[in-house]
Steps between C-alpha positions, in 0.01 A plus 500: 500500500453723198208457262532325167189673360468846337426790732163575335365158599578532873261574780665712770451746785638850549521710817554876474608693811521880515618750758286795390669795661844428358373527144328833567735698721484864385644661813846352566487536880814319626318336793222375276744371241705319768185335641385397152846353432479300826154370409608418143808313619306299757224425249756387239670268749168343603396454136838348407484242781133407446529474122778248532337304780172461306652412162441846350720693262564872525440637150566864580588685819547872560483706819136584431358170364558136427360237264524134597387190308424136567472227240639729229877445503498181704229258595286558808192279519328713766604836348183688590517388864868588519431852370216564745705353787788732403270805493357421844843431646651819348227707668522323839882497509524866403249598771681288759853612416435863401157642588414761235381851557145576390628672182702201382306269271606167354258355245507156343315332217496135393420382144468142381443391139645399167812685394490657156 
């Protein structure tokens, strides 16, 4: 259910996920670009499924990064736990379904606090 209080009075959690190499490709090698597209697509599908199963909301999604939120747009009492669970599950599912080469890096950060 949506909030009835102003955004700047809410306490929420954000999860940022980034596929580093896609944002910094300077040599457009077709094999590298195809592999990055495969990784990006798989990562996006995993994030989509997990965000919805944990009560999260995708705020922004591009091939190189994604920003998710909990307890911002709709209520989620255990928002910080849901975000951490999502981060752990993104990493484990990606490794299980598509083991990454040593050069491929996916980083994640979780922030919890008052929205302003």
